[in-house]
Backbone as CSV, one residue per row, in Angstrom:
resi,resn,N_x,N_y,N_z,CA_x,CA_y,CA_z,C_x,C_y,C_z
1,GLN,0.850,-1.189,0.000,0.000,0.000,0.000,0.882,1.234,0.000
2,VAL,0.523,2.203,-0.820,1.326,3.405,-0.960,0.667,4.556,-0.203
3,SER,1.485,5.403,0.377,1.022,6.656,0.987,1.548,7.813,0.168
4,LEU,0.737,8.850,0.008,1.089,9.981,-0.854,1.007,11.275,-0.059
5,VAL,2.003,12.122,-0.218,2.019,13.415,0.451,2.345,14.499,-0.566
6,GLU,1.413,15.423,-0.747,1.619,16.526,-1.677,2.264,17.710,-0.969
7,SER,2.996,18.498,-1.749,3.582,19.740,-1.252,3.802,20.673,-2.429
8,GLY,4.133,21.922,-2.132,4.464,22.883,-3.177,3.374,23.884,-3.494
9,GLY,2.212,23.722,-2.873,1.152,24.686,-3.121,1.466,26.030,-2.478
10,GLY,0.633,27.020,-2.796,0.824,28.348,-2.222,0.038,29.396,-2.971
11,LEU,0.392,30.640,-2.698,-0.256,31.785,-3.335,0.664,32.326,-4.417
12,VAL,0.120,32.522,-5.613,0.909,33.007,-6.736,0.056,33.963,-7.564
13,GLN,0.687,34.912,-8.209,-0.030,35.837,-9.080,-0.335,35.186,-10.422
14,ALA,-1.382,35.640,-11.054,-1.727,35.156,-12.386,-0.519,35.314,-13.313
15,GLY,-0.284,34.271,-14.119,0.870,34.256,-15.007,2.093,33.598,-14.407
16,GLY,2.054,33.344,-13.118,3.189,32.730,-12.437,3.206,31.227,-12.567
17,SER,4.173,30.609,-11.879,4.376,29.161,-11.944,4.507,28.567,-10.554
18,LEU,4.144,27.308,-10.459,4.362,26.506,-9.258,4.689,25.086,-9.694
19,ARG,5.441,24.386,-8.856,5.655,22.962,-9.079,5.189,22.204,-7.849
20,LEU,4.200,21.364,-8.049,3.708,20.520,-6.974,4.481,19.205,-6.966
21,SER,4.688,18.691,-5.775,5.355,17.403,-5.598,4.420,16.435,-4.893
22,CYS,4.532,15.188,-5.232,3.775,14.117,-4.584,4.772,13.015,-4.236
23,GLU,5.144,12.969,-2.976,6.128,11.986,-2.536,5.422,10.733,-2.054
24,ALA,5.852,9.600,-2.581,5.243,8.318,-2.222,6.119,7.587,-1.209
25,SER,5.459,6.812,-0.363,6.161,5.939,0.579,5.384,4.644,0.703
26,GLY,6.080,3.587,1.063,5.442,2.288,1.199,5.451,1.466,-0.068
27,ASP,5.681,2.100,-1.188,5.763,1.416,-2.483,6.359,2.402,-3.476
28,THR,6.695,1.932,-4.667,7.335,2.800,-5.648,6.314,3.353,-6.645
29,VAL,6.530,4.570,-7.100,5.586,5.208,-8.024,5.508,4.470,-9.344
30,SER,6.550,3.733,-9.700,6.542,3.006,-10.971,5.581,1.810,-10.949
31,THR,5.052,1.505,-9.778,4.077,0.421,-9.648,2.672,0.884,-9.996
32,TYR,2.468,2.191,-10.093,1.132,2.768,-10.228,1.046,3.718,-11.405
33,GLY,-0.159,3.816,-11.962,-0.482,4.957,-12.787,-0.797,6.099,-11.838
34,MET,-0.245,7.258,-12.107,-0.388,8.380,-11.189,-1.181,9.502,-11.842
35,GLY,-1.935,10.209,-11.015,-2.737,11.307,-11.535,-2.780,12.482,-10.585
36,TRP,-3.097,13.630,-11.134,-3.367,14.832,-10.356,-4.810,15.266,-10.626
37,PHE,-5.499,15.603,-9.561,-6.860,16.133,-9.622,-6.907,17.428,-8.825
38,ARG,-7.964,18.184,-9.023,-8.143,19.393,-8.226,-9.618,19.582,-7.895
39,GLN,-9.850,20.301,-6.814,-11.221,20.540,-6.382,-11.323,21.940,-5.799
40,ALA,-12.178,22.754,-6.413,-12.471,24.089,-5.916,-13.729,24.020,-5.051
41,PRO,-13.903,24.965,-4.141,-15.094,24.947,-3.267,-16.384,24.894,-4.061
42,GLY,-17.261,23.955,-3.698,-18.545,23.821,-4.362,-18.514,23.044,-5.664
43,ASN,-17.316,22.627,-6.065,-17.178,21.902,-7.332,-16.811,20.443,-7.094
44,GLU,-17.048,19.619,-8.106,-16.613,18.229,-8.038,-15.108,18.154,-8.280
45,ARG,-14.547,17.017,-7.891,-13.135,16.802,-8.148,-12.919,16.687,-9.658
46,GLU,-11.914,17.407,-10.148,-11.675,17.550,-11.584,-10.315,16.974,-11.958
47,PHE,-10.276,16.202,-13.029,-9.019,15.647,-13.514,-8.124,16.748,-14.064
48,VAL,-6.819,16.611,-13.808,-5.831,17.566,-14.327,-4.846,16.872,-15.259
49,SER,-4.161,15.840,-14.749,-3.086,15.243,-15.525,-2.810,13.834,-15.018
50,ALA,-2.298,12.967,-15.914,-1.981,11.593,-15.529,-0.734,11.132,-16.260
51,ILE,-0.019,10.208,-15.628,1.151,9.584,-16.239,0.977,8.079,-16.143
52,ARG,1.291,7.415,-17.250,1.110,5.978,-17.335,2.054,5.253,-16.391
53,ARG,1.662,4.071,-15.950,2.487,3.301,-15.034,3.870,3.051,-15.621
54,SER,3.946,2.827,-16.921,5.232,2.610,-17.585,6.049,3.893,-17.679
55,GLY,5.402,5.024,-17.490,6.098,6.303,-17.539,6.278,6.868,-18.926
56,ASP,5.772,6.170,-19.944,6.055,6.585,-21.327,4.905,7.323,-21.986
57,ASP,3.910,7.709,-21.222,2.809,8.468,-21.799,2.173,9.326,-20.709
58,THR,1.680,10.478,-21.128,0.974,11.375,-20.219,-0.296,11.866,-20.901
59,TYR,-1.211,12.364,-20.093,-2.468,12.885,-20.614,-2.887,14.046,-19.736
60,ASN,-3.286,15.160,-20.393,-3.685,16.356,-19.660,-5.103,16.769,-20.029
61,ALA,-5.786,17.343,-19.074,-7.102,17.910,-19.338,-6.973,19.072,-20.324
62,ASP,-8.002,19.293,-21.114,-7.963,20.382,-22.092,-7.720,21.726,-21.426
63,SER,-8.229,21.887,-20.220,-8.126,23.169,-19.531,-6.695,23.533,-19.135
64,VAL,-5.798,22.540,-19.134,-4.421,22.812,-18.709,-3.396,22.478,-19.787
65,LYS,-3.844,21.995,-20.934,-2.907,21.634,-22.003,-2.061,22.827,-22.416
66,GLY,-0.769,22.567,-22.573,0.156,23.631,-22.936,0.647,24.449,-21.754
67,ARG,0.042,24.254,-20.580,0.454,25.015,-19.381,0.982,24.111,-18.270
68,PHE,0.388,22.952,-18.093,0.764,22.023,-17.023,1.431,20.791,-17.628
69,SER,2.334,20.194,-16.868,2.928,18.924,-17.292,3.224,18.064,-16.079
70,ILE,3.034,16.767,-16.240,3.276,15.798,-15.183,4.561,15.049,-15.497
71,SER,5.300,14.715,-14.457,6.519,13.936,-14.627,6.764,13.148,-13.345
72,ARG,7.728,12.248,-13.398,8.060,11.490,-12.197,9.559,11.262,-12.118
73,ASP,10.035,11.108,-10.910,11.432,10.788,-10.627,11.408,9.516,-9.788
74,ILE,11.751,8.398,-10.420,11.683,7.120,-9.711,12.669,7.089,-8.557
75,GLY,13.839,7.657,-8.742,14.841,7.675,-7.682,14.362,8.412,-6.451
76,ALA,13.617,9.485,-6.671,13.069,10.265,-5.565,11.705,9.752,-5.138
77,ASN,11.187,8.782,-5.889,9.857,8.223,-5.632,8.799,9.330,-5.549
78,THR,8.876,10.245,-6.502,8.044,11.450,-6.467,7.464,11.739,-7.847
79,VAL,6.234,12.211,-7.846,5.575,12.671,-9.064,5.405,14.178,-8.943
80,TYR,5.579,14.873,-10.058,5.516,16.333,-10.067,4.403,16.822,-10.998
81,LEU,3.925,18.002,-10.681,3.023,18.718,-11.584,3.586,20.122,-11.750
82,GLN,4.162,20.382,-12.914,4.672,21.714,-13.231,3.526,22.541,-13.797
83,MET,3.254,23.666,-13.174,2.134,24.506,-13.579,2.663,25.883,-13.978
84,ASN,2.485,26.225,-15.232,2.912,27.512,-15.761,1.710,28.328,-16.223
85,SER,1.931,29.614,-16.411,0.874,30.520,-16.898,-0.414,30.336,-16.095
86,LEU,-0.271,30.348,-14.789,-1.415,30.092,-13.925,-2.477,31.172,-14.050
87,LYS,-3.728,30.727,-13.901,-4.881,31.615,-13.996,-5.677,31.537,-12.691
88,PRO,-6.467,32.558,-12.373,-7.312,32.480,-11.169,-8.215,31.242,-11.167
89,ASP,-8.655,30.789,-12.338,-9.505,29.589,-12.412,-8.773,28.319,-11.998
90,ASP,-7.454,28.374,-11.882,-6.690,27.217,-11.425,-6.705,27.081,-9.908
91,THR,-7.268,28.045,-9.222,-7.335,27.994,-7.763,-8.155,26.798,-7.298
92,ALA,-7.533,25.966,-6.457,-8.184,24.741,-5.985,-7.250,24.033,-5.016
93,VAL,-7.773,23.004,-4.381,-6.924,22.050,-3.676,-6.535,20.983,-4.688
94,TYR,-5.237,20.712,-4.776,-4.707,19.746,-5.733,-4.355,18.450,-5.009
95,PHE,-4.837,17.346,-5.580,-4.647,16.026,-5.006,-3.838,15.136,-5.939
96,CYS,-2.969,14.360,-5.352,-2.229,13.327,-6.062,-2.933,12.003,-5.808
97,ALA,-2.936,11.120,-6.815,-3.614,9.838,-6.673,-2.841,8.744,-7.392
98,ALA,-2.995,7.510,-6.921,-2.307,6.349,-7.492,-3.313,5.268,-7.843
99,SER,-3.128,4.679,-9.009,-4.007,3.605,-9.480,-3.191,2.350,-9.727
100,ARG,-3.709,1.220,-9.264,-3.029,-0.053,-9.520,-3.204,-0.513,-10.966
101,SER,-4.142,0.077,-11.666,-4.432,-0.349,-13.031,-3.293,0.012,-13.982
102,GLY,-2.969,-0.904,-14.878,-1.959,-0.656,-15.890,-2.546,-0.250,-17.226
103,SER,-3.876,-0.234,-17.326,-4.501,0.148,-18.597,-4.368,1.652,-18.811
104,TRP,-4.539,2.069,-20.051,-4.333,3.482,-20.395,-5.393,3.913,-21.387
105,TYR,-6.400,4.602,-20.902,-7.436,5.166,-21.751,-8.115,6.280,-20.974
106,GLN,-8.844,7.129,-21.672,-9.509,8.245,-21.021,-10.784,8.570,-21.777
107,GLY,-11.631,9.353,-21.163,-12.854,9.787,-21.796,-14.049,8.894,-21.559
108,VAL,-13.845,7.760,-20.907,-14.940,6.864,-20.559,-14.769,6.454,-19.102
109,ALA,-15.823,5.864,-18.552,-15.781,5.479,-17.147,-14.584,4.575,-16.863
110,GLY,-13.912,4.887,-15.753,-12.771,4.092,-15.367,-11.472,4.472,-16.032
111,GLY,-11.500,5.516,-16.837,-10.287,5.959,-17.514,-9.369,6.757,-16.617
112,ASN,-8.255,7.189,-17.194,-7.257,7.934,-16.428,-7.825,9.214,-15.835
113,ASP,-8.868,9.739,-16.426,-9.460,10.992,-15.972,-10.639,10.794,-15.039
114,ASP,-10.873,9.568,-14.622,-11.987,9.235,-13.730,-11.438,9.017,-12.322
115,PRO,-11.835,9.822,-11.344,-11.298,9.649,-9.990,-11.590,8.271,-9.399
116,ARG,-12.643,7.595,-9.888,-12.973,6.274,-9.344,-11.932,5.216,-9.702
117,ARG,-11.079,5.529,-10.668,-10.030,4.604,-11.068,-8.929,4.485,-10.008
118,TYR,-8.799,5.504,-9.199,-7.638,5.630,-8.326,-7.900,5.026,-6.953
119,ASP,-6.880,4.334,-6.464,-7.010,3.557,-5.241,-6.486,4.283,-4.005
120,TYR,-5.546,5.186,-4.198,-4.913,5.881,-3.074,-4.854,7.370,-3.381
121,TRP,-5.040,8.177,-2.319,-5.072,9.628,-2.471,-4.231,10.300,-1.386
122,GLY,-3.642,11.423,-1.759,-2.990,12.257,-0.771,-3.995,13.182,-0.106
123,GLN,-3.490,14.022,0.791,-4.358,14.898,1.565,-4.646,16.223,0.857
124,GLY,-3.886,16.519,-0.178,-4.109,17.724,-0.960,-3.232,18.888,-0.549
125,THR,-3.006,19.788,-1.498,-2.266,21.020,-1.243,-2.992,22.170,-1.929
126,GLN,-3.103,23.291,-1.224,-3.879,24.423,-1.726,-3.057,25.253,-2.702
127,VAL,-3.661,25.558,-3.841,-3.079,26.484,-4.813,-4.061,27.643,-4.981
128,THR,-3.560,28.850,-4.769,-4.387,30.044,-4.921,-3.707,30.990,-5.908
129,VAL,-4.429,31.364,-6.956,-3.896,32.255,-7.984,-4.661,33.572,-7.914
130,SER,-3.941,34.639,-7.652,-4.572,35.948,-7.539,-4.528,36.674,-8.884
131,SER,-5.531,37.488,-9.120,-5.606,38.203,-10.396,-4.877,39.532,-10.329
């Protein structure tokens, strides 16, 4: 069983950048497909980005394409979310998640963009973007 701890959130001005980290313990990140989700007050949890268990493919939500990127460092047992050109609409609590599934698809139930696919979650880190 893996435990996930997010860090790197904070307050940033619109147009700025942040890098979120998700450090895993108890197991290695290469054992899981990893994802980032976010949730703003009053909203459902929203998919942001995912990286395949093999590490050779990534998928981003349309709302963050060209601005956010996911990566992992197996040696550090950490997954990252690099966020550039931040907008006030990006304000949310960001969650890291791990899925035991090795399949890779999106847009349908159980896909990489479906929170129900994920077996383990971190506690979240707050990102606030001021205008």
